[in-house]
Backbone as a printed PyTorch tensor [residue, N CA C, xyz], in Angstrom:
tensor([[[-29.3280,  19.0320,  36.7840],
         [-30.5460,  19.0630,  37.8020],
         [-31.2270,  20.6160,  37.6890]],

        [[-30.2390,  21.5790,  37.5360],
         [-30.6930,  23.0560,  37.2970],
         [-31.1500,  23.4080,  35.9280]],

        [[-30.5260,  22.6910,  34.7360],
         [-30.7010,  23.0720,  33.4340],
         [-32.0680,  22.2930,  32.8390]],

        [[-32.6050,  22.8780,  32.0990],
         [-33.7510,  22.1570,  31.5260],
         [-33.2980,  21.2380,  30.1300]],

        [[-34.1440,  20.0670,  30.3260],
         [-33.5520,  19.1040,  29.3970],
         [-34.2020,  19.3900,  28.0890]],

        [[-33.2110,  18.8740,  26.9780],
         [-33.6680,  19.4250,  25.5600],
         [-33.6370,  17.9210,  24.9080]],

        [[-34.7820,  17.8600,  24.2170],
         [-35.0880,  16.4510,  23.4280],
         [-34.7110,  16.9330,  21.9600]],

        [[-33.8960,  16.2870,  21.2980],
         [-33.5490,  16.3610,  20.0300],
         [-34.6110,  15.4730,  19.1620]],

        [[-35.2650,  16.1250,  18.3630],
         [-36.3760,  15.6920,  17.5890],
         [-35.8260,  14.9850,  16.4500]],

        [[-35.3500,  13.8990,  16.3740],
         [-34.9140,  12.9410,  15.2740],
         [-36.1000,  12.5480,  14.6010]],

        [[-36.1440,  12.4490,  13.1340],
         [-35.1420,  12.8190,  12.1710],
         [-34.7640,  14.3910,  11.7730]],

        [[-35.7800,  15.0050,  12.1230],
         [-35.4890,  16.2890,  11.8950],
         [-34.2220,  17.0370,  12.3120]],

        [[-33.7590,  16.8990,  13.6560],
         [-32.4220,  17.1890,  14.0930],
         [-31.4630,  16.0320,  14.1600]],

        [[-30.4170,  15.9790,  13.4560],
         [-29.4350,  14.8020,  13.2730],
         [-28.7580,  14.9480,  14.2890]],

        [[-28.3000,  13.6390,  15.1180],
         [-27.3850,  13.5580,  16.0850],
         [-25.9780,  13.7520,  15.7420]],

        [[-25.4580,  14.4980,  16.6690],
         [-23.7940,  14.7020,  16.4820],
         [-22.8320,  13.3940,  17.1360]],

        [[-22.7880,  12.6690,  16.1060],
         [-21.9130,  11.6630,  16.4160],
         [-20.4640,  11.6340,  16.7200]],

        [[-20.0270,  10.7270,  17.4770],
         [-18.3680,  10.9660,  17.7540],
         [-17.6790,  10.7100,  16.6140]],

        [[-16.4380,  11.0920,  16.5200],
         [-15.6300,  10.5660,  15.6050],
         [-15.2220,   8.9250,  15.5920]],

        [[-15.2100,   8.2880,  14.2870],
         [-15.0910,   7.1420,  14.3840],
         [-16.0660,   6.2360,  15.1000]],

        [[-17.3570,   6.5780,  14.9240],
         [-18.6900,   6.0750,  15.4130],
         [-19.0150,   4.3940,  14.5980]],

        [[-19.3320,   3.6100,  15.2780],
         [-19.5300,   2.4330,  14.4070],
         [-21.0370,   2.2770,  14.0520]],

        [[-21.0380,   2.4760,  12.7430],
         [-22.5440,   2.7320,  11.9750],
         [-22.7970,   1.3060,  11.4100]],

        [[-22.3150,   1.1740,   9.9270],
         [-22.4120,   0.1280,   9.0900],
         [-20.9630,  -0.2480,   8.6860]],

        [[-20.7770,  -1.4110,   8.0640],
         [-19.4870,  -1.9370,   7.6620],
         [-19.4570,  -1.9830,   6.0450]],

        [[-18.2140,  -1.3290,   5.7260],
         [-18.2090,  -0.9050,   4.2060],
         [-17.0280,  -2.0380,   3.9180]],

        [[-17.1970,  -2.3960,   2.6630],
         [-16.1830,  -3.4990,   1.9160],
         [-15.5180,  -2.7020,   0.8150]],

        [[-14.0990,  -2.7110,   1.0020],
         [-13.2880,  -2.3020,  -0.1530],
         [-12.7920,  -3.5510,  -0.6490]],

        [[-13.6030,  -4.0040,  -1.7280],
         [-13.2160,  -5.2770,  -2.6590],
         [-11.9550,  -5.5270,  -3.2100]],

        [[-11.2290,  -4.4500,  -3.6770],
         [-10.1490,  -4.6200,  -4.0360],
         [ -8.8500,  -5.2570,  -3.2470]],

        [[ -9.0710,  -4.9140,  -2.0760],
         [ -8.2230,  -5.4880,  -0.9030],
         [ -8.4620,  -6.7530,  -0.5420]],

        [[ -9.7430,  -7.2630,  -0.6800],
         [-10.2370,  -8.6890,  -0.3050],
         [ -9.4150,  -9.7980,  -0.9950]],

        [[ -8.5590, -10.7300,  -0.2610],
         [ -8.0670, -11.9990,  -0.7460],
         [ -8.7550, -13.1110,  -0.3580]],

        [[ -9.9010, -13.1170,  -0.0380],
         [-10.8540, -14.2660,   0.3520],
         [-10.1410, -15.1710,   1.2370]],

        [[ -9.3130, -14.5720,   2.1830],
         [ -8.7220, -15.3190,   3.1810],
         [ -9.6370, -16.0030,   4.2120]],

        [[-11.2070, -15.5080,   4.4750],
         [-12.1050, -16.1060,   5.3800],
         [-11.6670, -15.9490,   6.6850]],

        [[-10.7060, -14.9360,   7.1430],
         [-10.5730, -14.7490,   8.5350],
         [-11.9160, -13.9980,   9.2550]],

        [[-12.2340, -13.1860,   8.3060],
         [-13.3450, -12.4710,   9.1020],
         [-14.5880, -13.2130,   9.4400]],

        [[-14.9660, -14.1650,   8.4370],
         [-16.0620, -15.0540,   8.3980],
         [-15.7900, -15.9460,   9.5170]],

        [[-14.4730, -16.5020,   9.6170],
         [-14.2830, -17.5360,  10.7000],
         [-14.3030, -16.9830,  12.1110]],

        [[-13.7180, -15.7320,  12.1930],
         [-13.9290, -15.0500,  13.5840],
         [-15.0610, -14.3000,  14.1220]],

        [[-15.9800, -14.2270,  13.1260],
         [-17.2510, -13.4960,  13.4830],
         [-18.1020, -14.4610,  14.4880]],

        [[-18.2930, -13.9700,  15.6970],
         [-18.8660, -14.7140,  16.6860],
         [-20.5960, -14.9770,  16.4210]],

        [[-21.0200, -14.1850,  15.3850],
         [-22.4620, -14.3660,  14.8980],
         [-22.6730, -15.0150,  13.9900]],

        [[-21.5830, -15.4840,  13.2720],
         [-21.6960, -16.1120,  11.7820],
         [-22.4670, -15.3480,  10.8310]],

        [[-22.6090, -14.1920,  10.8170],
         [-23.3890, -13.2560,   9.8960],
         [-22.7330, -12.8370,   8.7550]],

        [[-21.2230, -13.2590,   8.1970],
         [-20.5750, -12.9170,   7.0970],
         [-20.6060, -14.2270,   6.4240]],

        [[-20.9980, -14.0700,   4.9000],
         [-21.1350, -15.1590,   3.9110],
         [-20.1870, -15.0180,   2.9060]],

        [[-19.2690, -15.7050,   2.6060],
         [-18.4260, -15.5330,   1.4900],
         [-18.3270, -16.6430,   0.2500]],

        [[-18.2580, -16.5740,  -0.7770],
         [-18.1760, -17.5170,  -1.6820],
         [-17.1540, -17.0020,  -2.7710]],

        [[-16.2480, -17.8840,  -3.2220],
         [-15.4080, -17.8250,  -4.1830],
         [-15.0790, -18.7570,  -4.9390]],

        [[-14.1230, -18.6900,  -6.0660],
         [-13.9960, -19.6870,  -6.8450],
         [-12.3190, -19.3640,  -7.1230]],

        [[-11.4290, -20.3520,  -7.7560],
         [-10.1140, -20.4690,  -8.0560],
         [-10.0740, -20.2280,  -9.5580]],

        [[ -9.1160, -19.4340,  -9.9080],
         [ -8.6620, -19.0290, -11.5030],
         [ -7.1740, -19.3240, -11.4920]],

        [[ -6.6330, -19.7190, -12.7170],
         [ -5.2360, -20.0410, -13.0530],
         [ -4.7350, -18.6360, -13.5850]],

        [[ -3.7410, -18.0570, -12.9160],
         [ -2.9490, -16.9310, -13.6030],
         [ -1.6890, -17.2660, -14.3330]],

        [[ -1.5610, -16.6810, -15.4430],
         [ -0.6350, -17.2320, -16.4130],
         [  1.0900, -16.5630, -15.4840]],

        [[  2.1160, -17.1850, -15.9830],
         [  3.1370, -16.7350, -15.3110],
         [  3.5840, -15.2210, -15.6260]],

        [[  4.3050, -14.7160, -14.7240],
         [  4.4540, -13.3030, -14.7010],
         [  5.7820, -13.1940, -15.6720]],

        [[  6.6680, -14.2670, -15.6650],
         [  7.5880, -14.1300, -16.7270],
         [  7.9310, -15.1570, -17.4500]],

        [[  8.4540, -15.2680, -18.6580],
         [  8.8190, -16.3590, -19.2920],
         [  9.4160, -17.6210, -18.8480]],

        [[  8.8550, -18.8310, -18.7630],
         [  9.5380, -19.8900, -18.1710],
         [  9.1050, -19.9460, -16.5090]],

        [[  8.2490, -19.1230, -16.3670],
         [  7.6320, -19.3250, -15.0800],
         [  6.4270, -20.3140, -14.8570]],

        [[  5.9040, -20.6460, -13.5590],
         [  4.8430, -21.5000, -13.4680],
         [  3.6000, -20.5400, -13.4190]],

        [[  2.3880, -21.1480, -13.9530],
         [  1.1280, -20.8370, -13.5050],
         [  0.6420, -20.8540, -12.1170]],

        [[ -0.0620, -19.9830, -11.4000],
         [ -0.4030, -20.0710, -10.2570],
         [ -1.8580, -19.8560, -10.0890]],

        [[ -2.5490, -20.0690,  -9.1930],
         [ -3.8080, -20.0870,  -8.6830],
         [ -4.1310, -19.0410,  -7.8480]],

        [[ -5.2740, -18.4470,  -8.0450],
         [ -5.7960, -17.2150,  -6.9500],
         [ -7.2790, -17.2230,  -6.8040]],

        [[ -7.6060, -16.9870,  -5.5940],
         [ -8.9760, -16.9240,  -5.1860],
         [ -9.8440, -15.7980,  -5.7480]],

        [[-10.8660, -15.7420,  -6.4540],
         [-11.6040, -14.7180,  -6.8390],
         [-12.9550, -14.4390,  -6.1120]],

        [[-13.2240, -13.3200,  -5.4820],
         [-14.4030, -13.2620,  -4.7990],
         [-15.8450, -13.1500,  -5.7160]],

        [[-16.7990, -14.3140,  -5.0890],
         [-18.0560, -14.3120,  -6.0790],
         [-18.9080, -13.5700,  -5.1820]],

        [[-19.1310, -13.8100,  -3.7840],
         [-20.2320, -13.2830,  -2.8930],
         [-19.4880, -12.6660,  -1.7510]],

        [[-19.7340, -11.7090,  -1.2020],
         [-19.5210, -11.2700,   0.1370],
         [-20.7740, -10.4930,   0.7950]],

        [[-21.3200, -10.9970,   1.6940],
         [-22.5550, -10.4710,   2.3040],
         [-22.5010, -10.4150,   3.7910]],

        [[-22.9660,  -9.4070,   4.3950],
         [-23.0300,  -9.2660,   5.8280],
         [-24.5810,  -9.1430,   6.1430]],

        [[-25.0760,  -9.9980,   7.3770],
         [-26.3520,  -9.9770,   7.5800],
         [-26.5710,  -9.1230,   8.8590]],

        [[-27.0620,  -7.8220,   8.7850],
         [-26.9690,  -6.9060,   9.7320],
         [-27.9530,  -7.0850,  10.7370]],

        [[-28.8650,  -8.1440,  10.5260],
         [-29.7750,  -8.6130,  11.3800],
         [-29.2400,  -9.3380,  12.5060]],

        [[-28.2770, -10.0320,  12.2010],
         [-27.5070, -10.8920,  13.2560],
         [-26.2880, -10.2770,  13.7290]],

        [[-25.6280,  -9.2800,  12.9150],
         [-24.5670,  -8.7020,  13.4430],
         [-24.7180,  -7.6660,  14.7070]],

        [[-23.7360,  -8.0130,  15.7430],
         [-23.6810,  -7.1200,  16.7580],
         [-22.5190,  -6.0940,  17.0640]],

        [[-21.9370,  -5.7160,  15.9340],
         [-21.1580,  -4.4990,  15.5070],
         [-19.9260,  -4.7300,  16.8540]],

        [[-19.3050,  -5.8030,  17.0630],
         [-18.2740,  -6.0990,  17.8970],
         [-17.0270,  -5.4720,  17.1100]],

        [[-16.9760,  -5.5730,  15.8260],
         [-15.7200,  -4.9560,  15.2110],
         [-14.7960,  -5.9370,  15.0400]],

        [[-14.9610,  -7.2740,  15.3710],
         [-13.9060,  -8.1630,  15.3080],
         [-13.3570,  -8.7130,  13.9720]],

        [[-14.4610,  -8.4550,  12.7160],
         [-14.1800,  -8.9030,  11.4410],
         [-12.9560,  -7.6230,  10.8450]],

        [[-13.3480,  -6.4870,  11.3840],
         [-12.4320,  -5.0390,  10.7340],
         [-11.0080,  -5.5030,  11.3970]],

        [[-10.9960,  -5.7380,  12.8770],
         [ -9.6590,  -5.8570,  13.2920],
         [ -8.8090,  -7.1450,  12.7660]],

        [[ -9.5290,  -8.1990,  12.6480],
         [ -8.6550,  -9.2950,  12.1850],
         [ -8.2980,  -9.2020,  10.5370]],

        [[ -8.8820,  -8.4140,   9.6770],
         [ -8.6190,  -8.4590,   8.3780],
         [ -7.2730,  -7.9090,   8.2000]],

        [[ -6.3290,  -8.7590,   7.4390],
         [ -5.0090,  -8.3680,   7.3390],
         [ -4.8150,  -7.4540,   6.2210]],

        [[ -5.7040,  -7.3400,   5.4480],
         [ -5.3280,  -6.5710,   4.1640],
         [ -6.2150,  -5.2440,   4.1460]],

        [[ -6.9860,  -4.6780,   5.1460],
         [ -7.8680,  -3.6960,   5.4120],
         [ -8.8160,  -3.5460,   4.1680]],

        [[ -9.6160,  -4.7720,   4.2320],
         [-10.7880,  -4.6720,   3.4250],
         [-12.0980,  -4.2450,   4.1110]],

        [[-12.3180,  -4.0130,   5.2580],
         [-13.4980,  -3.6690,   6.2180],
         [-13.1400,  -2.3920,   6.8370]],

        [[-14.1000,  -1.5440,   6.6210],
         [-14.2250,  -0.3820,   7.5400],
         [-15.6100,   0.0440,   8.0150]],

        [[-15.0690,   0.6960,   9.0980],
         [-16.2560,   1.1870,   9.6420],
         [-16.9570,   2.5020,   9.1720]],

        [[-18.1520,   2.6960,   8.9230],
         [-18.7940,   3.7160,   8.4090],
         [-19.8810,   4.3880,   9.3180]],

        [[-19.7460,   5.5880,   9.8490],
         [-20.8200,   6.2660,  10.6330],
         [-22.2400,   6.1510,  10.3280]],

        [[-22.4920,   5.8010,   9.0200],
         [-23.8910,   5.6920,   8.6880],
         [-24.7650,   4.6390,   9.2100]],

        [[-25.8500,   5.2020,   9.8460],
         [-26.7950,   4.1440,  10.8050],
         [-28.1150,   4.3240,  10.3090]],

        [[-28.5700,   5.0230,   9.2530],
         [-29.9780,   5.0900,   8.7010],
         [-30.1210,   3.9300,   7.6040]],

        [[-30.3130,   2.6290,   7.9420],
         [-30.5230,   1.7140,   6.7340],
         [-31.4560,   0.6710,   7.4220]],

        [[-32.4880,   1.3010,   8.0530],
         [-33.7700,   0.3610,   8.3940],
         [-34.4810,  -0.2310,   7.3240]],

        [[-34.8910,  -1.4380,   7.4470],
         [-35.9120,  -1.8680,   6.5190],
         [-37.2280,  -2.5880,   7.1580]],

        [[-38.0500,  -2.6100,   6.2190],
         [-39.5390,  -3.0860,   6.6210],
         [-39.5050,  -4.5800,   6.4440]],

        [[-38.2650,  -5.3310,   5.6590],
         [-38.2150,  -6.6140,   5.4480],
         [-36.9530,  -7.0670,   6.2750]],

        [[-37.0550,  -7.8340,   7.0160],
         [-35.6370,  -8.5090,   7.6530],
         [-34.6500,  -8.9030,   6.7140]],

        [[-35.1230,  -9.4950,   5.4240],
         [-34.1100,  -9.9920,   4.4890],
         [-33.1030,  -9.0290,   3.7790]],

        [[-33.9780,  -7.7030,   3.7300],
         [-33.1080,  -6.5360,   3.2370],
         [-31.9430,  -6.1580,   3.9910]],

        [[-31.8900,  -6.5910,   5.2470],
         [-30.6550,  -6.1410,   6.0380],
         [-29.4240,  -6.9860,   5.8610]],

        [[-29.4440,  -8.0930,   4.8990],
         [-28.2830,  -8.6980,   4.3970],
         [-27.7620,  -8.1320,   3.1420]],

        [[-26.8090,  -7.1840,   3.4610],
         [-26.2230,  -6.3970,   2.4650],
         [-25.1930,  -7.2900,   1.5250]],

        [[-25.4890,  -7.2050,   0.2310],
         [-24.5170,  -7.8410,  -0.8260],
         [-23.1780,  -6.9190,  -0.6720]],

        [[-22.4620,  -7.4160,  -1.6220],
         [-21.0700,  -6.9150,  -1.8890],
         [-21.1850,  -5.4480,  -2.4290]],

        [[-22.3510,  -5.4540,  -3.5020],
         [-22.3870,  -4.1020,  -4.0270],
         [-22.8700,  -3.2920,  -3.1100]],

        [[-23.8080,  -3.2660,  -2.3290],
         [-24.3460,  -2.3560,  -1.4400],
         [-23.0710,  -2.0570,  -0.1580]],

        [[-22.3790,  -3.2250,   0.1580],
         [-21.2760,  -2.8780,   0.9980],
         [-20.0740,  -1.9350,   0.5540]],

        [[-19.9570,  -2.0680,  -0.7560],
         [-19.1670,  -1.3090,  -1.4650],
         [-19.6380,   0.3770,  -1.5050]],

        [[-20.7500,   0.6390,  -1.5620],
         [-21.5360,   1.9820,  -1.5750],
         [-21.3420,   2.6600,  -0.1890]],

        [[-21.0740,   1.6980,   0.8990],
         [-20.9510,   2.4650,   2.0620],
         [-19.7110,   2.9760,   2.1930]],

        [[-18.4800,   2.4930,   1.3210],
         [-17.1950,   2.8770,   1.3930],
         [-17.2090,   4.5060,   1.2550]],

        [[-17.9750,   4.9130,   0.6960],
         [-18.0980,   6.4910,   0.3640],
         [-18.3460,   7.3030,   1.5990]],

        [[-18.7450,   6.7500,   2.4900],
         [-19.1460,   7.4550,   3.6100],
         [-18.0990,   7.2620,   4.7870]],

        [[-16.9420,   6.4470,   4.5360],
         [-16.0520,   6.1790,   5.3560],
         [-15.0310,   7.3720,   5.6840]],

        [[-15.0680,   7.9160,   6.7800],
         [-14.1270,   9.1830,   6.9450],
         [-12.7010,   9.0390,   6.8870]],

        [[-12.0300,   9.9220,   6.5530],
         [-10.5530,   9.8110,   6.4620],
         [ -9.8060,   9.0670,   7.8120]],

        [[ -8.8030,   8.4340,   7.7280],
         [ -8.3120,   8.1740,   8.9800],
         [ -7.7100,   9.4430,   9.8190]],

        [[ -7.5850,   9.1530,  11.1300],
         [ -7.0650,  10.3630,  11.6710],
         [ -5.6210,  10.6980,  11.3400]],

        [[ -5.0330,  11.6890,  11.3180],
         [ -3.7470,  11.9840,  11.0740],
         [ -2.7240,  11.6140,  12.2050]],

        [[ -1.5060,  11.1810,  11.9840],
         [ -0.5310,  10.5370,  12.8990],
         [ -0.1470,  11.9080,  13.8170]],

        [[  0.2730,  11.6150,  14.8150],
         [  0.8680,  12.6660,  15.8690],
         [  2.1780,  12.7990,  14.9380]],

        [[  2.4770,  14.3600,  15.2240],
         [  4.0420,  14.7520,  14.9090],
         [  5.0620,  13.8130,  15.5220]],

        [[  4.8810,  13.5290,  16.7760],
         [  6.0320,  12.9770,  17.3520],
         [  6.0440,  11.3570,  17.2300]],

        [[  5.1500,  10.8910,  16.5030],
         [  4.7240,   9.3450,  16.2680],
         [  5.8080,   8.9170,  15.1960]],

        [[  6.2440,   7.5170,  15.5000],
         [  7.2540,   6.8940,  14.4610],
         [  6.4730,   6.4840,  13.2630]],

        [[  7.3580,   6.7290,  12.1190],
         [  6.8530,   6.4910,  10.7410],
         [  6.5700,   4.8670,  10.6680]],

        [[  5.5000,   4.5470,   9.9910],
         [  5.2520,   3.2330,   9.8290],
         [  6.3980,   2.3030,   9.4080]],

        [[  6.7120,   1.1120,   9.6710],
         [  7.8700,   0.3130,   9.0530],
         [  7.7130,   0.2080,   7.5970]],

        [[  6.2820,   0.1870,   6.9830],
         [  6.1170,  -0.0500,   5.4620],
         [  6.6470,   1.2020,   4.5720]],

        [[  6.1970,   2.3540,   5.2070],
         [  6.6580,   3.5260,   4.8320],
         [  8.1230,   3.8470,   4.7480]],

        [[  8.8340,   3.4310,   5.8140],
         [ 10.3110,   3.6870,   5.9800],
         [ 10.8820,   2.7060,   5.0790]],

        [[ 10.4540,   1.5350,   5.0750],
         [ 11.0250,   0.6370,   4.1910],
         [ 10.9400,   1.1140,   2.4380]],

        [[  9.9280,   1.4950,   2.2910],
         [  9.5410,   1.7760,   0.9420],
         [ 10.2940,   3.1140,   0.4610]],

        [[ 10.4040,   3.9610,   1.3900],
         [ 11.1890,   5.1770,   1.1790],
         [ 12.6940,   4.8730,   1.1770]],

        [[ 13.2570,   4.0560,   1.8680],
         [ 14.3390,   3.5420,   1.7190],
         [ 14.9870,   2.9040,   0.5070]],

        [[ 13.9380,   2.0090,  -0.1560],
         [ 14.1440,   1.5370,  -1.2970],
         [ 14.1290,   2.6310,  -2.5070]],

        [[ 13.2690,   3.4910,  -2.4890],
         [ 13.1740,   4.4670,  -3.6030],
         [ 14.2280,   5.4390,  -3.5330]],

        [[ 14.8820,   5.6760,  -2.3400],
         [ 16.1410,   6.5350,  -2.1890],
         [ 17.2430,   5.9550,  -2.8040]],

        [[ 17.2620,   4.3830,  -2.5990],
         [ 18.5650,   3.5670,  -2.8800],
         [ 18.4620,   3.6700,  -4.6780]],

        [[ 17.5090,   3.1770,  -5.2180],
         [ 17.1690,   3.3150,  -6.6680],
         [ 17.4360,   4.7710,  -7.2420]],

        [[ 17.1410,   5.8320,  -6.5600],
         [ 17.4050,   6.9990,  -7.2320],
         [ 18.8800,   7.2330,  -7.2080]],

        [[ 19.5310,   6.9580,  -5.9010],
         [ 21.1990,   7.2330,  -6.2260],
         [ 21.6750,   6.3200,  -6.9650]],

        [[ 21.3380,   5.0860,  -7.1960],
         [ 21.9650,   4.4100,  -8.2330],
         [ 21.6670,   4.9610,  -9.5630]],

        [[ 20.5600,   5.5460,  -9.9430],
         [ 20.3660,   6.0670, -11.2250],
         [ 21.1440,   7.2790, -11.4430]],

        [[ 21.3410,   8.1800, -10.2480],
         [ 22.1870,   9.3700, -10.5140],
         [ 23.4220,   9.0610, -10.7450]],

        [[ 24.2330,   8.0740,  -9.8740],
         [ 25.3300,   7.6250, -10.3710],
         [ 25.7350,   7.0230, -11.5500]],

        [[ 24.8300,   6.5330, -12.1020],
         [ 25.0530,   5.9920, -13.5210],
         [ 24.8980,   7.0710, -14.5790]],

        [[ 24.1940,   8.2690, -14.2420],
         [ 23.8980,   8.9740, -15.3080],
         [ 25.1030,  10.1170, -15.0820]],

        [[ 25.8060,  10.3720, -13.9380],
         [ 26.7680,  11.1120, -13.7150],
         [ 28.3280,  10.5230, -14.2760]],

        [[ 28.4010,   9.4450, -14.1200],
         [ 29.6830,   8.6840, -14.5600],
         [ 29.6140,   7.7140, -15.6110]],

        [[ 29.5130,   8.3010, -16.8870],
         [ 29.4230,   7.4160, -17.8940],
         [ 30.9140,   7.0230, -18.5060]],

        [[ 31.1640,   5.8440, -18.9600],
         [ 32.6040,   5.4540, -19.1760],
         [ 33.0470,   6.1830, -20.5160]],

        [[ 34.2660,   6.5790, -20.3720],
         [ 34.7550,   7.4190, -21.5140],
         [ 35.0070,   6.5720, -22.8820]],

        [[ 34.6190,   7.2430, -23.8820],
         [ 34.3540,   6.6230, -25.2140],
         [ 35.9190,   6.4590, -25.6270]],

        [[ 36.4710,   5.2810, -26.3100],
         [ 37.6670,   5.0980, -26.9370],
         [ 37.9140,   5.9370, -28.1060]],

        [[ 39.2660,   6.1690, -28.4560],
         [ 39.4820,   6.9720, -29.5830],
         [ 39.1880,   6.3940, -30.7510]],

        [[ 39.0850,   7.2640, -32.0460],
         [ 38.7800,   6.8900, -33.1110],
         [ 39.5740,   6.0650, -33.7880]],

        [[ 39.1000,   4.5750, -34.1700],
         [ 39.9790,   3.7270, -34.8260],
         [ 40.7820,   2.8320, -33.7910]],

        [[ 40.1950,   3.1820, -32.5290],
         [ 40.8880,   2.1350, -31.4550],
         [ 39.9470,   1.4340, -30.5460]],

        [[ 40.3590,   0.1880, -30.5640],
         [ 39.3620,  -0.7910, -29.7070],
         [ 39.1650,  -0.4570, -28.3940]],

        [[ 38.0890,  -0.6520, -27.7290],
         [ 38.1740,  -0.4200, -26.1100],
         [ 39.2730,  -1.1230, -25.3850]],

        [[ 39.7210,  -2.1260, -25.8260],
         [ 40.7970,  -2.9580, -25.3130],
         [ 42.1980,  -2.1850, -25.3160]],

        [[ 42.3850,  -1.2820, -26.5840],
         [ 43.4950,  -0.7640, -26.7920],
         [ 43.7500,   0.7530, -25.9480]],

        [[ 42.3800,   1.3750, -25.7190],
         [ 42.4130,   2.4840, -25.2050],
         [ 43.0430,   2.6790, -23.7940]],

        [[ 44.2610,   3.5110, -23.7600],
         [ 44.8050,   3.3470, -22.2940],
         [ 43.9530,   4.1080, -21.0970]],

        [[ 44.1680,   3.4870, -19.8930],
         [ 43.2030,   4.1850, -18.8980],
         [ 43.8500,   5.4820, -18.4230]],

        [[ 43.1310,   6.2210, -17.6410],
         [ 43.4640,   7.4240, -17.0320],
         [ 44.7060,   7.3370, -16.2800]],

        [[ 44.8360,   6.2620, -15.4410],
         [ 45.8570,   6.0420, -14.6670],
         [ 47.2040,   5.7290, -15.3520]],

        [[ 46.9580,   4.7170, -16.5660],
         [ 48.0910,   4.4520, -17.3940],
         [ 48.7220,   5.6930, -18.1690]],

        [[ 47.9930,   6.5340, -18.3690],
         [ 48.5670,   7.8840, -19.1520],
         [ 49.3860,   8.7460, -18.4130]],

        [[ 48.7920,   8.9050, -16.8990],
         [ 49.4240,   9.8300, -15.8430],
         [ 50.7570,   9.1000, -15.4610]],

        [[ 50.7660,   7.7400, -15.5730],
         [ 51.8050,   7.0340, -15.2070],
         [ 53.0480,   7.2830, -16.1410]],

        [[ 52.6220,   7.0430, -17.5400],
         [ 53.5860,   7.3120, -18.8240],
         [ 54.3650,   8.6940, -18.6780]],

        [[ 53.3080,   9.6000, -18.5030],
         [ 53.8650,  11.1790, -18.7590],
         [ 54.7480,  11.1000, -17.2180]],

        [[ 54.6340,  10.7520, -16.3570],
         [ 55.3860,  10.9550, -14.9080],
         [ 56.7670,  10.3760, -15.1710]],

        [[ 56.9320,   9.3110, -16.0220],
         [ 58.1190,   8.6610, -16.3000],
         [ 58.7740,   8.8480, -17.6340]],

        [[ 58.2890,   9.7430, -18.2680],
         [ 58.7400,  10.1100, -19.6670],
         [ 60.0750,  10.9840, -19.6550]],

        [[ 61.2720,  10.3990, -20.0650],
         [ 62.7010,  10.8450, -19.6450],
         [ 62.6530,  12.1230, -20.4350]],

        [[ 61.8400,  12.3400, -21.5770],
         [ 62.2200,  13.7910, -22.2560],
         [ 61.6590,  14.9040, -21.3160]],

        [[ 60.6270,  14.5830, -20.7090],
         [ 59.8970,  15.5450, -19.7540],
         [ 60.7860,  15.7230, -18.3930]],

        [[ 61.5340,  14.9500, -17.9380],
         [ 62.1630,  14.8920, -16.7660],
         [ 63.3280,  15.9980, -17.0210]],

        [[ 63.3370,  16.8380, -15.8350],
         [ 64.3980,  18.0710, -15.6050],
         [ 65.8260,  17.5480, -15.1380]],

        [[ 66.6120,  18.0910, -15.8500],
         [ 68.0560,  17.5910, -15.3270],
         [ 68.4840,  17.7910, -13.9230]],

        [[ 69.3410,  17.0470, -13.3910],
         [ 69.6190,  17.1900, -11.9700],
         [ 70.6950,  18.4450, -11.9600]],

        [[ 71.0740,  18.6270, -10.7520],
         [ 72.3120,  19.7170, -10.6180],
         [ 73.5600,  19.0250, -11.0100]],

        [[ 74.5120,  19.6040, -11.5530],
         [ 75.6710,  19.2440, -12.2230],
         [ 75.4660,  18.5560, -13.3330]],

        [[ 74.4420,  18.2840, -13.9630],
         [ 74.4950,  17.6910, -15.1880],
         [ 74.3640,  18.5190, -16.3970]],

        [[ 74.9060,  18.5060, -17.6390],
         [ 74.8560,  19.4010, -18.6010],
         [ 73.5150,  19.2260, -19.5160]]])
């Protein structure tokens, strides 16, 4: 009431948007598996997905061929979208992201349907995710990956530090005496046994 109102003259003065604001939706195509969850859960039915199946050769000899879905079309009609964010929340593979960009007005309503090439361009404007709190627990995926990596490193070090002893020249590995056998033979060698008291 006591302060003078100030009007920001847009577009000369850009607004200060809050972090993680909802502008336009970007698509990270490499993560999309064409599971159709986003299109099924969209309350406005503004997501259009087309795909086809391809046969993948076996990963190992003797394996079976598998089929996978290949994305042909991914489009979002922003003339229908109400920016609820359900598609981003239900995506299990993190293929959709919020971008703070909001300046994509068009004179033709048909231009508001963004195909996957244009949705991919919005990914460059997606901000970095917020840093985790120092007291927060580590994600289970990272903990499992780190545990596996540490286990493989320990196995590699154990193999490098403890190589098997090579047998003597002209002796087969089966004839090479083990360390325990050689020590036992030395301890029971009568020539190396000291005489007892009273013996000549």
